[in-house]
C-alpha positions in Angstrom: -9.0 32.4 11.5 -6.4 29.7 10.6 -7.2 27.7 13.9 -10.5 27.6 12.4 -9.9 26.2 9.6 -7.1 23.4 10.8 -9.7 21.0 12.2 -11.7 18.9 9.3 -14.9 19.1 10.9 -14.6 22.7 10.2 -13.6 22.3 6.5 -17.0 20.7 6.5 -19.1 22.2 8.0 -17.7 25.6 5.5 -18.2 23.4 2.2 -21.6 22.6 3.4 -22.6 26.0 3.9 -20.3 27.3 0.4 -23.0 27.3 -1.7 -24.8 30.5 -0.2 -27.5 29.2 1.1 -28.6 29.4 5.4 -28.5 26.5 7.2 -29.3 25.8 10.7 -28.0 23.6 13.0 -30.0 20.9 13.0 -29.1 20.5 8.8 -26.4 20.9 9.1 -25.4 18.0 12.1 -27.7 15.3 8.9 -25.2 12.9 7.6 -22.4 14.3 10.6 -21.2 11.3 12.6 -21.7 13.8 16.0 -24.3 15.2 17.8 -26.1 18.9 17.3 -24.0 20.2 20.5 -20.8 19.0 19.2 -21.5 20.6 15.3 -22.7 24.0 17.5 -20.2 24.1 19.4 -17.9 24.0 15.4 -19.8 27.2 14.8 -19.6 28.8 17.3 -15.9 28.5 16.2 -16.2 29.5 13.1 -18.5 32.7 14.2 -15.9 33.6 16.5 -13.0 33.3 13.3 -16.1 35.2 11.4 -16.1 32.7 9.1 -19.7 32.1 9.6 -22.2 34.0 11.4 -26.0 32.9 12.2 -29.6 34.8 12.3 -32.4 34.1 14.0 -35.4 33.1 12.1 -38.3 31.9 15.0 -36.9 29.4 16.9 -33.8 28.7 14.8 -30.7 30.3 14.1 -29.7 29.9 10.6 -26.3 30.3 9.6 -24.7 31.7 6.3 -20.6 31.1 5.2 -19.0 35.0 5.4 -16.7 35.6 2.1 -14.9 38.8 3.5 -12.3 36.8 6.0 -11.4 34.8 3.6 -11.1 37.5 1.2 -8.8 39.5 3.9 -6.4 36.4 4.2 -6.3 35.8 0.5 -4.7 39.0 0.1 -2.9 39.2 3.0 -1.1 36.1 1.9 -0.7 37.4 -0.9 1.1 40.4 0.1 3.8 37.0 1.8 4.1 35.5 -0.6 5.8 39.0 -2.6 7.9 39.8 -0.2 8.9 36.2 -0.6 9.7 36.3 -3.8 11.5 39.8 -3.8 13.8 38.1 -1.0 14.1 35.1 -3.4 14.6 36.9 -6.7 17.8 39.5 -4.3 19.2 35.7 -3.5 19.4 34.3 -6.8 21.3 37.5 -8.0 23.5 37.2 -5.6 23.7 33.0 -6.1 23.9 33.6 -9.3 26.2 36.7 -9.2 28.5 35.1 -6.9 30.0 32.1 -9.1 
């Protein structure tokens, strides 16, 4: 997921989908400085990372942002942050006690 979010183009695509509106590749390609095929490739990366999901409507695939994986990442990062806060707190107490 971090690798998928590490690309500026994919972040821009997510930004366009963030509002909850489902959009086609054609709509997502408007204003982009790349081909529809390139947009499609980036969307596949986001789909594999579970950040977007596609649904068929007629002949088009419509893409939508899925916030659940981002929430999972937030919870994970909060846990890592809490662990580091604990380690740094113990280090501070040790250093201040040694002085």
